[in-house]
C-alpha positions, 0 to 999 in steps of 0.5 A: 500500500505504499504510495499506490494510487486508487483507480477510482479517485486517483488519490492515495490507495491507503486513504481508500483501503478497507479490509474487504476483498469482495469489494476490491478493498476499496471504499469507492467500490463498496459505496458504488455497490451498496450505497449508504449503509447503516452503522449496523450494516457496517458492524456486521460487515466488518465483524465488530459490535454496533457499539464499537462502530458508534464509538468510531463514528463519534471519534471521527466526527469529533476530529472533523469538527476540530479540523473545521473549527481550525480551518475557519480560524486561519 
């Protein structure tokens, strides 16, 4: 995964990679095949609890919120 480019978005492959070979390990393929997914669907798909997926979502939203506030202040 070192500096490879994603054939779908042309960005870094490591930014698009997921551990799901059925969808070529790419989030773009997953979204194209399945569309929007619920947290429960994601939890079943990757084999973790719904609570853990919810925790990850909250952490990601918190990071995004901090980044947006930082970008607005510069």
